DOMAR-170845 format. One line per 2 residues: number of its first residue (from 1); their letters; for each residue x, y, z of C-alpha. Coordinates in steps of 0.02 Angstrom, whole numbers. Layout:
# DOMAR-170845
NUM> A> X/Y/Z  ...
This chain:
# DOMAR-170845
1> MK> 1585/340/1338  1493/228/1455
3> LR> 1316/229/1455  1224/313/1615
5> TL> 1056/240/1664  960/166/1518
7> IL> 787/221/1517  673/100/1435
9> ST> 513/192/1442  468/375/1482
11> TL> 280/353/1455  198/434/1610
13> VA> 37/323/1645  -119/430/1697
15> LV> -168/424/1874  -356/405/1906
17> AT> -358/371/2094  -286/462/2255
19> GS> -120/367/2313  -88/262/2168
21> LA> 51/200/2081  100/152/1895
23> IV> 245/52/1841  297/63/1660
25> SA> 425/-50/1577  487/-89/1409
27> AS> 400/-223/1289  488/-367/1233
29> AE> 644/-329/1127  826/-365/1106
31> RI> 924/-241/1024  874/-22/1059
33> WV> 956/115/997  1028/211/1133
35> VL> 1101/393/1133  1186/480/1260
37> GD> 1127/334/1381  944/341/1357
39> QL> 838/245/1246  768/324/1076
41> LA> 598/281/1113  448/257/980
43> GE> 396/418/902  575/492/925
45> SK> 713/494/791  887/561/756
47> PL> 948/623/583  1090/514/530
49> KS> 1227/533/404  1314/392/299
51> SG> 1455/391/189  1546/236/113
53> SN> 1643/186/-35  1683/23/-148
55> FL> 1518/-69/-148  1498/-212/-251
57> LK> 1345/-289/-322  1335/-461/-403
59> GK> 1198/-573/-473  1105/-629/-612
61> AS> 972/-551/-726  876/-613/-851
63> GL> 1004/-755/-847  1154/-642/-879
65> SV> 1297/-609/-749  1289/-450/-661
67> EL> 1432/-365/-577  1422/-173/-532
69> KC> 1570/-80/-437  1504/78/-361
71> TK> 1639/202/-301  1536/303/-169
73> QG> 1378/271/-54  1284/402/30
75> GK> 1113/436/89  971/549/111
77> EL> 835/571/241  910/449/357
79> SL> 871/449/518  876/327/678
81> QG> 698/268/720  653/241/903
83> GE> 551/102/994  602/-88/1009
85> PG> 680/-144/895  767/6/843
87> KV> 759/51/662  833/157/527
89> SG> 747/238/376  774/346/227
91> LL> 867/327/60  1034/245/19
93> EL> 1122/303/-129  1251/197/-230
95> SG> 1341/310/-368  1492/307/-471
97> CA> 1428/142/-520  1514/41/-678
99> AT> 1466/-117/-747  1600/-243/-762
101> AP> 1467/-370/-834  1368/-389/-944
103> AN> 1480/-345/-1084  1451/-173/-1178
105> CK> 1331/-115/-1029  1337/49/-935
107> VK> 1242/98/-782  1114/252/-843
109> EA> 1101/328/-667  1152/306/-475
111> LT> 1052/179/-382  937/254/-251
113> LE> 874/121/-116  710/159/-29
115> TT> 731/55/125  683/27/294
117> AE> 792/-76/428  777/-143/596
119> LV> 902/-214/731  914/-393/742
121> ED> 1049/-529/786  1158/-655/698
123> TK> 1105/-834/722  1205/-852/869
125> AS> 1119/-704/954  1292/-632/982
127> KA> 1317/-489/855  1203/-352/817
129> LL> 1140/-338/624  1037/-222/526
131> LF> 911/-306/421  866/-191/261
133> SP> 704/-216/171  620/-104/44
135> KK> 516/25/121  350/-43/20
137> EG> 319/-215/82  353/-347/-65
139> GT> 418/-214/-155  588/-163/-243
141> FA> 735/-70/-183  776/-1/-343
143> EV> 793/-18/-530  948/-49/-617
145> QF> 943/36/-788  1070/-19/-923
147> EG> 1128/85/-1087  1255/61/-1212
149> SG> 1272/-18/-1389  1276/-197/-1379
151> CA> 1207/-209/-1199  1097/-367/-1190
153> LV> 1013/-277/-1050  971/-97/-1125
155> SK> 777/-149/-1112  782/-257/-976
157> PA> 789/-161/-810  858/-262/-670
159> KL> 740/-257/-511  852/-270/-332
161> LG> 729/-360/-223  724/-454/-60
163> DF> 822/-393/98  1005/-387/161
165> AT> 1086/-369/324  1239/-264/387
167> EV> 1351/-302/532  1363/-166/661
169> SP> 1500/-112/757  1534/-55/877
171> ES> 1388/-118/972  1311/-162/1145
173> SE> 1357/-38/1292  1489/51/1222
175> EA> 1431/209/1133  1528/292/989
177> TS> 1503/451/882  1509/332/727
179> AT> 1454/152/681  1525/51/543
181> LT> 1404/-55/447  1484/-203/354
183> LP> 1416/-309/207  1516/-452/192
185> TT> 1566/-521/15  1477/-686/46
187> GI> 1323/-607/115  1217/-637/268
189> SL> 1091/-773/243  1018/-815/398
191> IL> 968/-689/536  883/-720/723
193> GA> 714/-599/703  568/-594/805
195> EN> 519/-724/940  699/-784/920
197> KI> 653/-882/758  790/-902/625
199> KE> 750/-811/461  814/-847/289
201> IG> 855/-687/198  948/-624/40
203> LK> 954/-506/-113  894/-530/-282
205> LG> 913/-473/-448  741/-469/-552
207> GT> 730/-473/-744  631/-605/-827
209> KE> 660/-706/-678  717/-689/-514
211> EG> 893/-744/-452  1009/-727/-305
213> AT> 1125/-585/-292  1244/-503/-152
215> LS> 1290/-334/-108  1449/-294/-15
217> GK> 1538/-144/60  1556/-40/206
219> TT> 1504/124/258  1506/229/421
221> VE> 1355/307/498  1349/455/631
223> LE> 1215/572/707  1214/733/629
225> SK> 1207/788/810  1384/715/836
227> EE> 1307/634/999  1372/452/1037
229> FS> 1254/309/1014  1246/119/1009
231> AF> 1126/-40/982  1117/-93/1145
233> KL> 1063/-270/1195  925/-303/1323
235> AF> 945/-442/1436  783/-441/1527
237> RM> 603/-374/1503  509/-291/1654
239> TP> 311/-314/1660  208/-175/1737
241> PP> 72/-260/1845  -109/-258/1772
243> EY> -186/-121/1878  -141/23/1981
245> MA> -107/11/2163  -160/112/2326
247> QT> -39/184/2444  49/68/2554
249> QK> -15/-87/2457  117/-197/2370
251> QK> 132/-266/2208  250/-372/2100
253> VK> 356/-316/1958  378/-462/1844
255> IE> 563/-496/1773  593/-595/1618
257> AL> 756/-655/1551  775/-636/1365
259> IV> 941/-723/1380  1053/-818/1488
261> AT> 1120/-674/1595  1151/-642/1787
263> IT> 1080/-486/1895  1193/-429/2008
265> EI> 1099/-283/2090  914/-234/2100
267> VM> 891/-43/2166  781/113/2165
269> LV> 898/236/2071  771/364/2097
271> GP> 646/370/2246  714/240/2364
273> AT> 610/326/2520  461/326/2417
275> FK> 453/177/2317  513/39/2436
277> IE> 581/-123/2347  542/-284/2486
279> PN> 684/-404/2512  689/-531/2363
281> AC> 792/-665/2294  790/-607/2117
283> VK> 977/-561/2121  1044/-724/2038
285> AY> 1089/-802/1881  943/-835/1741
287> AA> 903/-947/1603  820/-877/1456
289> TQ> 637/-859/1488  666/-887/1681
291> VC> 547/-767/1779  567/-680/1944
293> EV> 456/-541/2038  496/-408/2153
295> EV> 370/-330/2270  370/-136/2269
297> EF> 262/-31/2397  231/157/2358
299> NP> 238/243/2538  273/426/2514
301> AA> 299/539/2656  177/690/2591
303> MG> 71/735/2462  122/766/2295
305> NY> 164/684/2120  306/562/2137
307> IG> 427/469/2012  542/325/2040
309> IF> 673/225/1932  670/37/1961
311> GI> 852/-34/1902  927/-198/1873
313> HV> 1112/-221/1847  1165/-356/1731
315> MG> 1325/-434/1753  1452/-390/1616
317> DP> 1389/-211/1593  1476/-64/1638
319> AD> 1450/-9/1820  1339/153/1783
321> VY> 1222/45/1669  1050/-27/1712
323> EV> 898/-83/1627  748/6/1708
325> AR> 559/27/1734  479/196/1768
327> LT> 363/206/1928  253/362/1949
329> GK> 135/391/2100  25/535/2163
331> W> -52/560/2342
C-alpha cells in the first residue's frame, strides 16, 4: 500500500484576528513514523508487538570472554512514539539464554532491556536505522546474572551498557504491516544523527571494567492494530512565516531542502480556491540546504473558518505522496 497525503503537522494555530491566516509545518527531521499515510505526531503513540529468535551477545566482562545465545526475543509495553524523529519505547526481552562462555556458567534469568530508540540513518544517509539507548540516560540496559559451580562470574554481574542500532526494513514510502529490525553480526559502529553529525556508537559489557560487545539477531515488529506503517524520510522542511497575515495579504512559505532532491509539483491539495499559490520558480532540483520561498494569499469568498493543505511532491516518491504544511484561516 502506498502512502496517501503525508500530514506533517495537524496543530491548529489560534487565530487572534479577523481574516487571519496561520501556516504550520514540520520542524527539522529526516525520519518519521507514518501510519496509514499520515505522520504519527508528537504525543501520539501506537502499541507495538515484537518477536524474534536466535540472538547472540558477545563480549568480555571482567576480562573474561562472554557469549550468550538466546533462543527467543519478545517485548512488553512497546510502542511507536510520534514526533520528529520517530521513536520507540518499551522493554525488550531476551529469554532462553544459554552461556557458551565463560566455562561452567549459566544465565540466571531472562534479560530485560529497558530502552528508548529513535530513527536515525547510516552514514551515507541512505538507510533507516533505529538507535537504541538505555531509558535512563547514562544508565544500563540490563545486568547479566550468572550462576553455576565453578563459574568465575557468579559474583560479578555483567552490565550491558552503551547503545546499538538496528537496520529497518522496509522503509521510506512503502508501508507494510510489519517491519524487520536486523542487528548485523559485526554491529553498527557509526550513525548519522542530529544535524547530520556522524556519531560513534557501541555496546559494552561492564564488570570490573567496560569492554566492547556486540548483539546480533533479527526481530519482526508490527502494530497491535495491524495497520501499515513505515519509517518515512523527509526531503524538505517547510517553515511558517513568523506572524499571521490579514486577508488578501501575501506571505512566503520557506522551503528548505534537507537532502539533494527535486520538487516536481507545488499544489494546494485542500482549499485551492481560498489559499492561492502565486506563480513561483520553486519546482526544481535542490542541493542540500538550498532554500526557496512560495507566496500564498488567503482570500476566502465568504465568512467562516478555513483549512488548506499546501503540498510538495518530490521526485521518486509515489504519485500520491506529498510532504505538506497545514494552513488555517478565518474571516
